[in-house]
C-alpha positions as CSV (number, residue, x, y, z in Angstrom):
1,M,0.0,0.0,0.0
2,N,1.2,3.5,-0.8
3,L,0.3,6.7,1.0
4,G,1.0,10.4,0.1
5,H,1.1,13.7,2.0
6,A,0.5,17.2,0.8
7,V,3.7,18.7,-0.8
8,A,4.1,22.1,-2.4
9,V,5.1,21.9,-6.1
10,P,5.2,24.4,-8.9
11,W,3.3,22.4,-11.5
12,T,-0.2,21.8,-9.9
13,D,-3.3,23.8,-10.6
14,H,-4.4,23.4,-7.0
15,P,-5.1,26.9,-5.6
16,E,-2.7,26.3,-2.7
17,G,0.0,24.8,-5.0
18,V,0.0,21.4,-3.2
19,T,-0.5,17.8,-4.3
20,G,-0.6,14.4,-2.6
21,I,0.3,12.4,-5.8
22,D,3.8,11.3,-4.6
23,K,2.8,8.1,-2.8
24,R,5.3,6.0,-0.9
25,P,5.0,2.4,0.2
26,V,4.1,1.6,3.8
27,D,4.0,-1.7,5.7
28,G,0.6,-1.1,7.3
29,P,-1.8,-1.9,8.7
30,V,-3.8,0.7,6.8
31,R,-7.5,1.2,7.4
32,V,-9.5,1.3,4.2
33,S,-13.1,2.7,4.1
34,A,-15.5,4.7,2.0
35,P,-14.4,8.3,2.3
36,G,-17.7,10.0,1.4
37,P,-18.9,11.6,-1.8
38,K,-16.6,13.3,-4.3
39,G,-15.9,16.9,-3.5
40,V,-16.2,16.1,0.2
41,G,-14.4,12.8,0.8
42,G,-10.8,12.2,-0.1
43,S,-8.8,9.0,-0.1
44,G,-10.2,5.7,1.1
45,L,-7.0,5.0,2.9
46,A,-6.3,6.4,6.4
47,G,-3.3,8.6,6.3
48,D,-3.4,9.3,2.6
49,T,-3.9,12.8,1.4
50,V,-6.0,13.9,-1.6
51,C,-5.6,17.7,-2.2
52,S,-7.9,18.3,-5.2
53,L,-11.2,17.0,-3.9
54,K,-12.9,18.5,-7.0
55,H,-11.2,16.0,-9.3
56,H,-9.9,13.2,-7.1
57,G,-11.1,11.0,-4.2
58,G,-14.6,10.3,-3.1
59,D,-16.4,7.0,-2.8
60,D,-16.1,6.0,-6.4
61,Q,-12.4,6.9,-6.5
62,A,-11.5,5.7,-3.0
63,V,-8.5,3.6,-4.1
64,Y,-6.3,3.7,-7.1
65,A,-4.6,0.5,-8.3
66,M,-1.8,0.0,-10.8
67,A,-0.2,-3.2,-11.9
68,R,3.5,-3.6,-11.2
69,E,3.8,-5.2,-14.6
70,D,2.7,-1.9,-16.2
71,L,5.1,0.1,-14.2
72,D,7.9,-2.3,-15.3
73,E,7.0,-1.7,-19.0
74,W,7.1,2.1,-18.4
75,E,10.5,1.6,-16.7
76,R,11.9,0.0,-19.8
77,E,10.4,2.7,-22.1
78,L,11.5,5.7,-19.9
79,G,14.8,4.3,-18.9
80,R,14.3,5.1,-15.2
81,T,13.3,3.3,-12.1
82,L,9.7,3.6,-11.0
83,S,9.0,2.6,-7.4
84,D,5.7,1.3,-6.2
85,G,3.4,4.4,-5.9
86,A,5.3,6.2,-8.7
87,F,2.0,6.9,-10.6
88,G,0.2,8.0,-7.5
89,E,-1.4,4.6,-7.0
90,N,-2.4,3.4,-3.5
91,L,-2.3,-0.2,-4.5
92,T,0.5,-1.7,-6.6
93,T,-0.5,-5.2,-7.6
94,R,1.4,-8.2,-8.9
95,G,0.0,-10.9,-11.1
96,L,-3.3,-9.0,-11.7
97,D,-4.4,-7.5,-15.0
98,V,-5.7,-4.2,-13.5
99,S,-6.5,-2.4,-16.8
100,G,-8.1,-5.6,-18.1
101,A,-10.4,-5.9,-15.1
102,L,-14.1,-5.6,-15.7
103,I,-16.1,-2.6,-14.4
104,G,-17.9,-4.0,-11.4
105,E,-15.3,-6.7,-10.7
106,R,-14.7,-7.2,-7.0
107,W,-11.4,-7.9,-5.3
108,R,-10.8,-9.2,-1.8
109,I,-7.6,-7.8,-0.3
110,G,-6.3,-9.7,2.8
111,P,-8.9,-11.3,5.0
112,E,-11.6,-8.7,5.0
113,V,-11.4,-5.7,2.6
114,V,-13.5,-5.9,-0.6
115,L,-13.1,-3.3,-3.4
116,E,-15.1,-2.8,-6.7
117,V,-13.7,-1.5,-9.9
118,T,-15.4,1.7,-11.2
119,S,-13.2,3.3,-13.9
120,G,-9.8,4.0,-15.3
121,R,-7.6,6.9,-14.2
122,I,-7.6,10.0,-16.5
123,P,-4.2,11.7,-16.6
124,C,-4.0,15.3,-15.7
125,R,-1.6,18.2,-15.5
126,T,-0.5,17.3,-12.0
127,F,0.4,13.8,-13.2
128,Q,2.4,15.3,-16.1
129,G,4.3,17.5,-13.7
130,H,4.9,14.7,-11.3
131,M,6.4,12.5,-14.0
132,G,8.4,15.3,-15.6
133,E,8.1,13.6,-19.0
134,K,7.4,15.6,-22.2
135,G,4.0,14.8,-23.7
136,W,3.2,12.5,-20.7
137,V,-0.6,12.9,-20.8
138,K,-0.7,11.9,-24.5
139,R,1.7,9.0,-24.0
140,F,-0.1,7.6,-21.0
141,T,-3.5,8.0,-22.8
142,Q,-2.2,6.2,-26.0
143,R,-0.9,3.3,-24.0
144,G,-4.5,2.6,-22.8
145,A,-3.4,0.9,-19.5
146,P,-4.6,3.5,-17.0
147,G,-5.0,1.4,-13.9
148,A,-8.2,1.3,-12.0
149,Y,-10.2,3.3,-9.5
150,L,-12.1,1.3,-6.9
151,R,-14.9,1.9,-4.4
152,V,-14.9,0.2,-1.0
153,I,-17.6,-2.5,-0.5
154,V,-16.3,-4.0,2.7
155,P,-14.0,-1.8,4.9
156,G,-11.1,-3.1,7.0
157,E,-7.4,-3.2,7.3
158,V,-4.8,-4.1,4.6
159,R,-1.0,-4.7,4.8
160,A,1.8,-4.8,2.3
161,G,1.9,-8.3,0.7
162,D,-1.8,-9.1,1.3
163,A,-3.2,-11.4,-1.4
164,V,-5.6,-9.9,-3.9
165,E,-8.4,-12.4,-4.9
166,I,-11.0,-11.7,-7.6
167,V,-14.3,-12.7,-5.8
168,H,-16.8,-11.5,-8.5
169,R,-16.7,-11.0,-12.2
170,P,-19.8,-9.4,-13.8
171,G,-21.4,-10.9,-16.9
172,H,-20.4,-8.2,-19.4
173,E,-17.2,-7.3,-21.4
174,V,-16.6,-3.7,-20.3
175,T,-13.0,-3.6,-19.2
176,V,-11.2,-0.7,-17.6
177,T,-9.3,-0.2,-20.9
178,L,-12.5,-0.1,-22.9
179,Q,-14.1,2.4,-20.6
180,F,-10.9,4.5,-20.6
181,R,-10.8,4.6,-24.4
182,A,-14.5,5.4,-24.6
183,V,-14.1,8.6,-22.5
184,T,-10.8,9.7,-24.1
185,T,-9.8,8.7,-27.6
186,E,-12.8,6.6,-28.9
187,R,-16.0,8.3,-27.9
188,T,-18.1,6.1,-30.2
189,L,-17.4,3.3,-27.7
190,L,-19.5,5.1,-25.0
191,P,-22.8,3.2,-25.7
192,R,-21.0,-0.1,-25.1
193,V,-19.9,0.8,-21.6
194,L,-23.5,1.1,-20.5
195,A,-23.5,-2.7,-20.2
196,A,-21.7,-2.2,-17.0
197,G,-24.7,-0.4,-15.5
198,A,-24.6,1.1,-12.0
199,A,-21.1,-0.3,-11.4
200,L,-19.7,2.5,-13.6
201,H,-18.3,5.6,-12.0
202,P,-21.4,7.9,-12.0
203,E,-19.7,10.5,-14.1
204,V,-18.9,8.0,-16.8
205,L,-22.4,6.6,-16.6
206,R,-23.8,10.0,-17.1
207,T,-21.5,10.8,-20.0
208,A,-22.4,7.5,-21.8
209,R,-26.1,8.0,-21.4
210,E,-25.8,11.6,-22.8
211,Y,-23.8,10.3,-25.7
212,E,-26.4,7.6,-26.5
213,D,-29.3,10.0,-26.2
214,K,-27.6,12.3,-28.7
215,Y,-26.1,9.9,-31.2
216,G,-27.8,6.6,-30.5
217,A,-26.2,3.2,-29.8
């Protein structure tokens, strides 16, 4: 598990010039619970700071997960070391296809915590500044492996090294990558993501419904 604290930086659009994107691994235990609605609630992890509540945090973005395998691919491409938490993720997994997860898929972490996949992470200016890579937002978007936001279904404590078990897979084919492409580079895919129903992040669900109303399926 990776936690971050507010740090002043020159490249964020936060009005106070701070960000909590720089997450660092901790051994735990860390309490995980639903933080409250977006705009009010921050991170789902106790001790983790979300500075921009307008765009980040809240019940449907309570935890951000990234596959270690994806970080390893970026390491090779960028020619630099990326530690766990380097992308601002709370949960760095191993042996799990995070971006290939289905919207609504549920994971049990350790003996008690259950999380549900809601959407992919949309890159922003703060992420660009944190990485310090030219054209980072475009490069990250083109890769189409954004990692996943999750909501908390069953709260509890997690520790570094806890096993992640998929305990539910819904009966549709809407993956995180498909949803991500639908809201970024391939808007014509938006009607397809509606198959995930209420498990979708509410903002994505609203966008997809509006697109279908305007353009049809």
